[in-house]
N, CA, C and O atoms as a GROMACS GRO file, in nm:
protein
  288
    1MET      N    1   0.873   3.404   3.412
    1MET     CA    2   0.801   3.302   3.485
    1MET      C    3   0.650   3.321   3.469
    1MET      O    4   0.576   3.224   3.455
    2GLU      N    5   0.605   3.445   3.470
    2GLU     CA    6   0.462   3.472   3.457
    2GLU      C    7   0.409   3.423   3.323
    2GLU      O    8   0.295   3.377   3.313
    3GLU      N    9   0.491   3.434   3.219
    3GLU     CA   10   0.447   3.393   3.086
    3GLU      C   11   0.437   3.242   3.073
    3GLU      O   12   0.358   3.192   2.994
    4ARG      N   13   0.518   3.169   3.151
    4ARG     CA   14   0.521   3.024   3.138
    4ARG      C   15   0.420   2.951   3.225
    4ARG      O   16   0.379   2.840   3.192
    5ASP      N   17   0.380   3.012   3.336
    5ASP     CA   18   0.291   2.944   3.430
    5ASP      C   19   0.165   3.028   3.452
    5ASP      O   20   0.169   3.126   3.526
    6PRO      N   21   0.054   2.991   3.390
    6PRO     CA   22  -0.069   3.071   3.403
    6PRO      C   23  -0.122   3.080   3.547
    6PRO      O   24  -0.177   3.183   3.585
    7HIS      N   25  -0.107   2.974   3.625
    7HIS     CA   26  -0.155   2.978   3.763
    7HIS      C   27  -0.074   3.079   3.845
    7HIS      O   28  -0.129   3.157   3.922
    8TYR      N   29   0.057   3.075   3.828
    8TYR     CA   30   0.144   3.170   3.897
    8TYR      C   31   0.110   3.313   3.856
    8TYR      O   32   0.104   3.402   3.941
    9ALA      N   33   0.086   3.335   3.728
    9ALA     CA   34   0.050   3.469   3.680
    9ALA      C   35  -0.082   3.515   3.740
    9ALA      O   36  -0.097   3.632   3.774
   10SER      N   37  -0.176   3.425   3.753
   10SER     CA   38  -0.306   3.459   3.810
   10SER      C   39  -0.294   3.497   3.958
   10SER      O   40  -0.354   3.596   4.001
   11VAL      N   41  -0.218   3.420   4.033
   11VAL     CA   42  -0.200   3.449   4.176
   11VAL      C   43  -0.126   3.581   4.193
   11VAL      O   44  -0.163   3.662   4.278
   12LEU      N   45  -0.025   3.604   4.113
   12LEU     CA   46   0.052   3.728   4.121
   12LEU      C   47  -0.033   3.848   4.082
   12LEU      O   48  -0.024   3.953   4.144
   13ARG      N   49  -0.115   3.833   3.979
   13ARG     CA   50  -0.205   3.941   3.936
   13ARG      C   51  -0.305   3.976   4.046
   13ARG      O   52  -0.337   4.093   4.067
   14THR      N   53  -0.355   3.873   4.116
   14THR     CA   54  -0.447   3.897   4.228
   14THR      C   55  -0.381   3.980   4.336
   14THR      O   56  -0.442   4.073   4.389
   15ARG      N   57  -0.257   3.948   4.368
   15ARG     CA   58  -0.185   4.024   4.471
   15ARG      C   59  -0.159   4.168   4.427
   15ARG      O   60  -0.175   4.261   4.506
   16LYS      N   61  -0.120   4.185   4.301
   16LYS     CA   62  -0.093   4.320   4.249
   16LYS      C   63  -0.219   4.405   4.249
   16LYS      O   64  -0.215   4.522   4.288
   17LEU      N   65  -0.331   4.348   4.207
   17LEU     CA   66  -0.456   4.423   4.204
   17LEU      C   67  -0.504   4.458   4.344
   17LEU      O   68  -0.563   4.564   4.366
   18ALA      N   69  -0.479   4.369   4.440
   18ALA     CA   70  -0.519   4.397   4.578
   18ALA      C   71  -0.442   4.517   4.633
   18ALA      O   72  -0.500   4.602   4.701
   19VAL      N   73  -0.315   4.525   4.604
   19VAL     CA   74  -0.234   4.637   4.653
   19VAL      C   75  -0.265   4.765   4.578
   19VAL      O   76  -0.279   4.871   4.639
   20SER      N   77  -0.277   4.757   4.446
   20SER     CA   78  -0.301   4.879   4.368
   20SER      C   79  -0.441   4.935   4.390
   20SER      O   80  -0.468   5.050   4.356
   21GLY      N   81  -0.530   4.855   4.446
   21GLY     CA   82  -0.665   4.903   4.473
   21GLY      C   83  -0.680   4.974   4.607
   21GLY      O   84  -0.784   5.033   4.635
   22LEU      N   85  -0.576   4.968   4.689
   22LEU     CA   86  -0.582   5.035   4.819
   22LEU      C   87  -0.572   5.187   4.804
   22LEU      O   88  -0.504   5.235   4.714
   23PRO      N   89  -0.639   5.262   4.891
   23PRO     CA   90  -0.626   5.408   4.884
   23PRO      C   91  -0.487   5.451   4.932
   23PRO      O   92  -0.432   5.393   5.026
   24VAL      N   93  -0.432   5.552   4.868
   24VAL     CA   94  -0.300   5.603   4.906
   24VAL      C   95  -0.319   5.711   5.012
   24VAL      O   96  -0.394   5.806   4.992
   25THR      N   97  -0.251   5.695   5.123
   25THR     CA   98  -0.257   5.796   5.229
   25THR      C   99  -0.116   5.847   5.257
   25THR      O  100  -0.019   5.771   5.255
   26VAL      N  101  -0.107   5.975   5.283
   26VAL     CA  102   0.021   6.038   5.315
   26VAL      C  103   0.005   6.110   5.448
   26VAL      O  104  -0.088   6.190   5.464
   27ALA      N  105   0.094   6.083   5.540
   27ALA     CA  106   0.091   6.149   5.671
   27ALA      C  107   0.220   6.226   5.690
   27ALA      O  108   0.327   6.181   5.650
   28ALA      N  109   0.210   6.341   5.751
   28ALA     CA  110   0.328   6.422   5.779
   28ALA      C  111   0.419   6.349   5.877
   28ALA      O  112   0.372   6.282   5.970
   29GLY      N  113   0.550   6.362   5.857
   29GLY     CA  114   0.646   6.295   5.942
   29GLY      C  115   0.674   6.368   6.072
   29GLY      O  116   0.744   6.315   6.158
   30GLY      N  117   0.621   6.487   6.088
   30GLY     CA  118   0.643   6.565   6.209
   30GLY      C  119   0.529   6.663   6.229
   30GLY      O  120   0.433   6.666   6.153
   31GLU      N  121   0.543   6.742   6.332
   31GLU     CA  122   0.438   6.838   6.366
   31GLU      C  123   0.464   6.977   6.308
   31GLU      O  124   0.376   7.064   6.315
   32ASP      N  125   0.582   7.000   6.252
   32ASP     CA  126   0.616   7.134   6.205
   32ASP      C  127   0.555   7.164   6.068
   32ASP      O  128   0.503   7.075   6.001
   33ALA      N  129   0.562   7.290   6.028
   33ALA     CA  130   0.502   7.335   5.902
   33ALA      C  131   0.571   7.274   5.781
   33ALA      O  132   0.505   7.244   5.682
   34GLN      N  133   0.702   7.254   5.788
   34GLN     CA  134   0.776   7.195   5.677
   34GLN      C  135   0.728   7.052   5.650
   34GLN      O  136   0.712   7.013   5.534
   35SER      N  137   0.705   6.975   5.752
   35SER     CA  138   0.656   6.838   5.735
   35SER      C  139   0.517   6.837   5.673
   35SER      O  140   0.489   6.755   5.586
   36ALA      N  141   0.433   6.926   5.716
   36ALA     CA  142   0.298   6.935   5.660
   36ALA      C  143   0.303   6.976   5.513
   36ALA      O  144   0.227   6.925   5.431
   37LYS      N  145   0.392   7.068   5.481
   37LYS     CA  146   0.406   7.114   5.342
   37LYS      C  147   0.455   7.000   5.252
   37LYS      O  148   0.403   6.980   5.142
   38LEU      N  149   0.554   6.926   5.299
   38LEU     CA  150   0.606   6.812   5.222
   38LEU      C  151   0.499   6.704   5.203
   38LEU      O  152   0.487   6.646   5.095
   39ALA      N  153   0.422   6.677   5.308
   39ALA     CA  154   0.316   6.577   5.299
   39ALA      C  155   0.212   6.620   5.196
   39ALA      O  156   0.162   6.536   5.120
   40GLU      N  157   0.179   6.746   5.192
   40GLU     CA  158   0.082   6.797   5.093
   40GLU      C  159   0.137   6.783   4.951
   40GLU      O  160   0.064   6.747   4.860
   41GLN      N  161   0.265   6.811   4.933
   41GLN     CA  162   0.326   6.798   4.800
   41GLN      C  163   0.329   6.653   4.754
   41GLN      O  164   0.304   6.623   4.638
   42VAL      N  165   0.361   6.563   4.845
   42VAL     CA  166   0.362   6.420   4.810
   42VAL      C  167   0.220   6.373   4.779
   42VAL      O  168   0.200   6.294   4.687
   43GLN      N  169   0.123   6.420   4.855
   43GLN     CA  170  -0.017   6.384   4.828
   43GLN      C  171  -0.059   6.429   4.689
   43GLN      O  172  -0.131   6.357   4.620
   44GLN      N  173  -0.014   6.546   4.647
   44GLN     CA  174  -0.044   6.595   4.512
   44GLN      C  175   0.018   6.505   4.406
   44GLN      O  176  -0.040   6.485   4.300
   45LEU      N  177   0.136   6.451   4.433
   45LEU     CA  178   0.201   6.361   4.338
   45LEU      C  179   0.124   6.229   4.325
   45LEU      O  180   0.121   6.170   4.217
   46THR      N  181   0.061   6.185   4.433
   46THR     CA  182  -0.008   6.056   4.428
   46THR      C  183  -0.138   6.062   4.349
   46THR      O  184  -0.189   5.958   4.309
   47VAL      N  185  -0.191   6.179   4.325
   47VAL     CA  186  -0.314   6.189   4.245
   47VAL      C  187  -0.283   6.213   4.098
   47VAL      O  188  -0.375   6.220   4.017
   48ALA      N  189  -0.156   6.226   4.063
   48ALA     CA  190  -0.117   6.244   3.923
   48ALA      C  191  -0.143   6.114   3.846
   48ALA      O  192  -0.131   6.005   3.903
   49PRO      N  193  -0.178   6.124   3.719
   49PRO     CA  194  -0.206   6.002   3.640
   49PRO      C  195  -0.085   5.908   3.630
   49PRO      O  196  -0.103   5.787   3.619
   50GLU      N  197   0.034   5.961   3.633
   50GLU     CA  198   0.154   5.878   3.620
   50GLU      C  199   0.181   5.794   3.744
   50GLU      O  200   0.256   5.697   3.738
   51PHE      N  201   0.121   5.830   3.856
   51PHE     CA  202   0.148   5.758   3.980
   51PHE      C  203   0.102   5.613   3.971
   51PHE      O  204   0.169   5.524   4.024
   52GLN      N  205  -0.009   5.587   3.907
   52GLN     CA  206  -0.059   5.450   3.895
   52GLN      C  207   0.039   5.364   3.815
   52GLN      O  208   0.060   5.247   3.848
   53ASP      N  209   0.099   5.420   3.710
   53ASP     CA  210   0.199   5.345   3.634
   53ASP      C  211   0.321   5.316   3.720
   53ASP      O  212   0.377   5.206   3.714
   54LEU      N  213   0.363   5.414   3.799
   54LEU     CA  214   0.477   5.395   3.889
   54LEU      C  215   0.446   5.285   3.990
   54LEU      O  216   0.531   5.199   4.017
   55LEU      N  217   0.326   5.287   4.045
   55LEU     CA  218   0.287   5.185   4.142
   55LEU      C  219   0.285   5.047   4.077
   55LEU      O  220   0.334   4.950   4.136
   56ASP      N  221   0.230   5.037   3.957
   56ASP     CA  222   0.228   4.908   3.887
   56ASP      C  223   0.370   4.858   3.860
   56ASP      O  224   0.397   4.738   3.875
   57ASN      N  225   0.459   4.948   3.821
   57ASN     CA  226   0.598   4.907   3.799
   57ASN      C  227   0.664   4.862   3.928
   57ASN      O  228   0.741   4.766   3.928
   58CYS      N  229   0.636   4.930   4.038
   58CYS     CA  230   0.692   4.891   4.168
   58CYS      C  231   0.641   4.754   4.211
   58CYS      O  232   0.714   4.677   4.272
   59LEU      N  233   0.516   4.724   4.180
   59LEU     CA  234   0.459   4.595   4.219
   59LEU      C  235   0.516   4.480   4.137
   59LEU      O  236   0.496   4.364   4.172
   60ASP      N  237   0.586   4.511   4.031
   60ASP     CA  238   0.650   4.408   3.951
   60ASP      C  239   0.758   4.336   4.031
   60ASP      O  240   0.802   4.227   3.994
   61THR      N  241   0.801   4.397   4.140
   61THR     CA  242   0.902   4.335   4.225
   61THR      C  243   0.850   4.210   4.296
   61THR      O  244   0.930   4.127   4.342
   62LEU      N  245   0.719   4.193   4.306
   62LEU     CA  246   0.664   4.076   4.374
   62LEU      C  247   0.709   3.946   4.308
   62LEU      O  248   0.736   3.848   4.376
   63GLY      N  249   0.716   3.945   4.178
   63GLY     CA  250   0.755   3.824   4.108
   63GLY      C  251   0.903   3.815   4.078
   63GLY      O  252   0.959   3.706   4.069
   64LYS      N  253   0.968   3.930   4.064
   64LYS     CA  254   1.108   3.931   4.021
   64LYS      C  255   1.207   3.956   4.132
   64LYS      O  256   1.325   3.924   4.119
   65GLY      N  257   1.161   4.014   4.242
   65GLY     CA  258   1.252   4.041   4.352
   65GLY      C  259   1.310   4.182   4.348
   65GLY      O  260   1.374   4.224   4.444
   66TYR      N  261   1.288   4.255   4.239
   66TYR     CA  262   1.335   4.392   4.228
   66TYR      C  263   1.252   4.464   4.123
   66TYR      O  264   1.189   4.400   4.039
   67ALA      N  265   1.254   4.595   4.128
   67ALA     CA  266   1.187   4.676   4.026
   67ALA      C  267   1.270   4.802   4.005
   67ALA      O  268   1.322   4.859   4.101
   68VAL      N  269   1.281   4.844   3.882
   68VAL     CA  270   1.359   4.961   3.848
   68VAL      C  271   1.265   5.066   3.791
   68VAL      O  272   1.188   5.039   3.699
   69ASN      N  273   1.271   5.187   3.848
   69ASN     CA  274   1.192   5.300   3.799
   69ASN      C  275   1.283   5.419   3.782
   69ASN      O  276   1.380   5.435   3.856
   70GLU      N  277   1.252   5.502   3.685
   70GLU     CA  278   1.330   5.622   3.662
   70GLU      C  279   1.235   5.741   3.660
   70GLU      O  280   1.134   5.741   3.589
   71ILE      N  281   1.266   5.841   3.738
   71ILE     CA  282   1.186   5.964   3.741
   71ILE      C  283   1.236   6.054   3.630
   71ILE      O  284   1.353   6.092   3.628
   72MET      N  285   1.149   6.086   3.538
   72MET     CA  286   1.186   6.169   3.423
   72MET      C  287   1.160   6.315   3.453
   72MET      O  288   1.185   6.401   3.368
   0.00000   0.00000   0.00000
């Protein structure tokens, strides 16, 4: 659909860029040390270069209704 309708592609691209431009925040799910440790590990994953590609692939669901990602 994006390839056939330039206006639709433009609107969808605007939405994707708005979401991908937001800062990623991770909060611990509890007060214990294990929750804090997991939150720190997830935060480290979000600063990896591959995270932006994963986020872009996830945002592909806006137009298609689903997105498939595989963790290698």
